[in-house]
LUMKOL-381484 format. One record per atom (N, C-alpha, C, CB): x, z, y. Coordinates in steps of 0.02 Angstrom, whole numbers, plus 50000, padded with zeros to 5 digits. Each point is the difference from the previous one (the first is absolute). Glycine has a CB too. Example, Ala and Ser with C-alpha at 12.3 -4.5 7.8 and 13.67 -1.06 7.14 Angstrom:
BEGIN
506605039049716;499555000050059;500455000050060;499055006249941;500774990250112;500425000350059;499615003750055;500594989249968;
! end
This chain:
BEGIN
477844345955271;499984994750032;500675000650072;498494998849948;501844997050054;500384999350085;499815003250053;500134990449979;499885013550080;499914998950057;500354996250051;499605008049961;500794988049998;500444998150070;499664994550028;501155003249962;499104997850102;499664992350054;500624996050039;498765007150043;501314989049942;500544995950025;499824998550080;500254994449873;500065006850174;499814999950074;500584990850035;499795019950010;499834977950002;500544992350028;500425003350029;499294990150030;501255007949983;500425002850075;500384992850017;500355015249967;499494981050081;500264993750019;500195001650064;499344992349932;500605014750121;500514999150049;499155002150057;501424987949944;498125013850027;499474999950051;499545006949957;500004983950052;499825019349978;499475005349982;500035007449999;499804991549944;499725014150064;500045003950005;500125004649929;499494995650108;501285001349873;499815003249905;500225005450012;500204991449906;500075014050135;500135007949971;499295002950001;501275002350051;498374996149999;499235004550001;499814997549934;499525000650135;500244993049861;499664996249939;500375002849941;499694988650062;501005012149921;500155004849943;499985006649976;500434993150018;499465011350042;499705006450028;499495001449968;500334998650099;499154995849916;499215001349975;499944998949944;499544997550083;500994997149883;499984998249927;500175006949963;500384986850016;500105015850014;500305008249943;499405003250011;501415003250019;498214999850055;499575002250003;499394999849960;500594999450082;499394995449900;499314999149952;500344999849914;499164991050111;501505008849893;500295001349919;500134993249982;499295010649958;500914986250084;500144994049976;500974999450011;498484994550035;501795000549935;500645000450013;500334992850015;499985010849930;500114989850112;500254992550072;500424997449975;499935004050109;500294991149882;500604995249998;500054996350058;499944998849886;500415001350170;500204997250030;500514992650016;499545011349991;500194984049984;500594995049985;499724991150019;500515010049885;500064986850138;500134993450023;500194996649935;500395003050124;499684999149824;500214997249932;499444994949968;500695011449981;499434981850020;499554996349965;499795003749942;500464989950040;499955010249891;500065001149944;499665008149981;501064990550008;498945014450049;499605005649996;499564999350042;500725006449964;499194988250051;499155001250048;499634994949940;500305000450176;499924992949794;499624997849929;499935005149956;500434989650002;499795014649991;499965006649942;499605003950008;500925000649985;498985000650085;499545005250019;499104998649974;501015001750114;498785006449869;499384999449981;499365001850059;500645002549879;499684998850199;499584999250038;500415001150061;499015002649926;500914994050128;500124996050051;499754999850074;500134995549902;500355007250128;499635002150080;500484994950037;499615015149999;500124982250041;500324995650046;499945003950092;499594987749895;500545016450122;499785001850077;500434995150030;499695013150001;500144987050070;500174997950054;499875000950081;500054995049904;500455006050142;499805003250046;500454993750028;499645014749981;499934985150113;500484995050024;499604993050014;501015006049929;499454986050068;499614995350030;499854995949939;500485000450120;499194995949861;499714995549953;500694994949981;498595000950054;501474995450023;500584997149974;500685000949998;499334995050017;500765011249996;500705004649969;499944999549947;500205008050062;499334996349907;499695001449928;500264993349955;498775007350049;500674987849976;500474993849937;500444996849983;499494999150005;500965002350060;500684997550027;500525005349943;499594996650160;500115009449852;500535005849941;499814998449924;499985011850086;499444987749913;499704997849912;500314990349995;498365010449999;501634988850039;500424993549999;500835001049972;499164996150109;501205007249950;500445001249996;500225002749947;499844999250090;500045005149882;499975004349931;500054998249924;499385004450075;500254989649936;499874995449943;499415002349943;501294997050020;498365007550028;499515004849944;499194997149996;500775012350035;498994982550016;499544994149987;499784998849929;500564995050092;499835002849883;499804997149923;499815006049973;500834990249977;499435016250003;500085005549974;499305003050001;501225000650033;498614999150052;499385004150030;499384996449970;500585003750118;499544989749875;499484995549987;499835000149931;500344993450088;500105007249883;499945003349913;499665004549992;500914998449972;499495007750058;499515005449985;499114999450029;501255007350007;498804990350044;499305000350035;499484995649904;500554996950206;499644996549781;499734998249973;500105001249916;499914994250112;500225014049875;500375003149947;499425003049967;501165002150055;498395001549978;499495003449996;500145008349997;499514988949948;501115011750077;500205005850018;499705002850062;500924996949941;498995007650061;499765005350062;500574997750067;499565012549904;500224985150150;500264999550057;499575002850046;500604991049967;499885012050081;499615001650067;500354997050054;499575010849962;500174987050091;500404997250058;499675005250070;500154984849939;500475017750093;499685004850048;500234998050041;499805008649958;499774993150108;499974996550071;500304992450008;500115012250044;500514987549982;500354993250005;499794995549930;501115005850076;499144999249882;499964997449926;499534997149976;500525006949982;498834996350043;499274997149975;499924993250045;499355013049971;501134987250094;499774991850052;500474995349968;499745004550135;500834997549830;500314992849965;499864997249941;500775003150048;498675000449927;499494996049950;499814994350008;499645008049983;500034992550083;499704993250029;500354996350027;499215004050016;500414990549985;500494992450012;500314999750065;499254992949931;500655009150117;500285003750077;499765002850053;500514993949982;499845006750069;499755003550029;500114997250094;500175009349875;499374993950175;499984999450060;500635002250009;498865000750025;501485004749962;500515001950027;500584995249990;499525010949990;500764987649980;500404993349983;499684993049969;500835009149980;498964986050078;499674997149988;500704990849952;498765009750126;500854988549852;500424995949933;500395003349967;500054991150047;499945016149930;500365003249972;499595001049908;500525005650145;499574992949803;499605000849949;500025004249958;499954991950016;499565012949971;499845006549970;500074999849915;499145002150108;500895000849856;500104999049921;499334995549973;500725012949983;498574988350083;499464995849961;499795000649932;500394993350070;499785014849891;499625002849968;499134999249996;501085005950020;498704996650017;499424999550046;500084994450065;499805013249965;499504982250016;500004997150080;499525002650042;500354989949963;500075007950091;499655003150079;500565000450038;499065007949965;500684994950089;500655000850058;499925007950022;499994986050060;500545014949965;499975006550047;499924997050075;500835008249918;498714996550098;499884997050077;500165005450046;499044992249971;500955008750087;500065004350044;499215001850026;501294995350027;498835013449967;499195002750015;499845000650044;499915004649940;499394991350077;499614999850065;499555002850010;500264992550009;500155011850026;499355008550036;500095000750052;499985008049927;499484996250118;499845001850056;500745006350007;498374996249994;501825008649936;500615005549991;500404998750011;499785003949943;500815001550069;500574999850010;500254995949935;500015010950079;500594985949913;500464996949966;500665001850007;499304992550003;500955010149963;499704999649905;499635005249970;501014994849972;498505002849987;499705007349990;500435005949971;498984993649982;500995009450020;500515006249981;499625006850019;501174992850029;498605008749904;499905006749988;499435000949948;500435002850117;499315003049887;499634999849933;499294995050005;500495013249975;499164985449970;499294993749993;499665002149926;500674987450068;498755012349949;499605002449934;500004991849980;499095013050032;501024988749887;499754994049960;499324999649967;501134999449982;498764994450024;499264997949975;499994994349924;499615001250152;500505001549807;500094996749939;499564991849987;500195014149960;500164980450030;499804995549948;499934998649945;500214998950055;500164995249932;500074999149928;500325004749967;499984989950018;499895011249925;500305005549961;500495000049985;499325001549970;501045004850012;500814998950012;500255006849969;500014992250123;500385008249826;500125005149948;500445005050032;499884992149902;500445006550182;500205005150020;499635005650042;500824992549981;498755003250038;499555004550062;499405001149970;500434994950106;499485006049847;499185006349960;499565004850034;500695001449912;500035001450137;499875006650035;499934999350064;500545005449927;499684989050091;500164998750079;499444998150043;501064996349967;498545003150006;499404998350050;499945004450063;499374996349899;500625000550158;499925007850052;500625004650039;499075001549910;501604995950026;500475003350011;500324999350053;500005000349908;500325000650148;500455000650059;500824997349978;499165011350046;501154983249956;500605000249970;500384995250074;499605001149836;501044999550182;500514998450050;500284994250010;500195009149983;499604986450058;500034993349996;500684999150047;498604997249978;501924998050073;500234998350035;500204994149995;500065009250016;499504983050017;500084995449984;499654995850078;500095003849848;500164991250157;499424993850049;499854994349972;500435002650099;499774995649835;499564994549950;499805003149944;500594990450028;498945005049974;499675003849934;499744991449931;499255014850112;500834986649835;499694993849951;499334998650001;500785002449926;499234989950071;499434996450005;499954996549936;500034999150122;499865001949821;500054997649947;499284992949984;500755014149970;499414981550007;499634995549982;499285002649957;501184993150006;499065011149962;499455000949961;499895007950011;500234989649911;499355011450119;499675005650031;499975006649943;499254990650081;500415006449839;499995002749949;500835003449991;498894991349959;501525009850067;500655001949996;500095007050042;500354987149985;499295011050064;499855008150045;499595008249954;499684989050122;501005013749880;499765007349947;499795003650062;500945001749881;499224999650173;499815004850055;500064997650071;500355008449923;499464992550139;499964999550062;499985005550039;499594991249974;500555006850096;499975006650037;499474998650064;501365003849964;498744999650084;499474997650075;500564999950055;498695007149974;501554988550058;500485000750066;499924997150043;500665002049955;498414996850053;499704995250044;499944995249976;500315003550075;499854993849867;500044995849952;500155002049943;500184993950069;499535000149875;500225002049934;500495000049968;499294998250000;501175007249987;500794999549991;500075000149920;500405006850119;499754986949838;500504999649942;500265006449992;500324988650017;499385017849942;500605005049966;500284999849967;499715004350013;499964993049914;500314997849945;499924994449966;500045009249999;500134988449953;499804993949953;500125001949945;500194991750063;499875004349890;500064997949929;499444997949956;500845006950013;499774989949943;499824993849926;500345002549965;499844989050030;499775014449900;500414999849951;500685005350000;499494987849998;500865010349982;500485003849998;500405001550052;499894996949908;499945002350157;500334999150076;499525002650016;500684990650023;499475014450033;499635004150042;500384999350058;499525007749919;500334993450150;500235001150062;499955005150053;499914991049968;500195012850040;499865003550069;500174998750088;500125006749899;499524991450132;500335000750073;500175004450036;499584993750002;500075012649972;500095007350019;500785003649972;498535000549990;501765004650037;500545003549950;499875004049983;500684997850028;498825004249890;500135005149962;500565003249992;499304995849962;501435003950046;500395004650019;499925004850049;500504992949961;499085003750101;499955004250052;499345001350021;501024996550027;498655003349898;499125003150007;499755006549987;499794990049967;500565015150023;500135008249981;499784999249915;499575007650141;499844996249859;499825001649905;499364992349985;500005019649998;499864979150042;499804993449997;500434994849952;499585003050118;500874995349950;500494994749980;500255001849927;500404997850128;499645010349856;500434998049952;499625001149934;501055002650072;498284996549944;499455002849955;500224989249953;498635014050109;501344981949939;500044993650002;500564997649974;499355000450082;501115001549924;500715000549964;500175002849936;500225000450099;499475005149891;499865001849929;499594995649956;500095010550042;499314988249994;499514992849967;500514994949966;499014999850105;501454998349938;500374994049987;500535002049951;499754994950113;500515011649889;500435003949946;499554998349936;500555010950080;498984990349899;499435000749962;499754995549964;499845006150065;499994986749968;499654994450003;500354996549943;499664999950127;499924999149819;500264993049966;499354996050000;501005004949915;499244989650115;499594992849987;500014997949942;500214996250092;
! end
């Protein structure tokens, strides 16, 4: 079986560290913005760092949205990381009026907590709905950097939360599509374990 994992390059995302993390778990990262390569990919990661509106504008400009929607609906393993998870929803408080990809119903909301924003640093996962990627992750600490979190209409897709003076959506998933709000590539051995699970996952 191929160990290739295609990382979508649309001009936003921590591609270098995601690439290195995939290599560290024995995967072969393929970084591309080419529609044909993405369409033929076996496993796909949509990374993202920055603002929701900029991200959607870049995806629009790149012409990749139809290819990404096809991949999401194809049954192939698909992982959105940080902003790459947020854009799977319908919209965000960060960019009113900008439409997300809308694969998941719900909105991305500003964190409402007395704690410091952005939520930055290590936090403990509490598992929710079953996820093929998080089976060993209960109580593990992972690394977050964000000011917004996903609020799905269907709470049944929330696979993990963490506590930051409020319940924060840490990850979501349905079928072949999973999303992490945290950065597995910055989450030391725990994060590498999650990326290894993604590499080995066969939905």
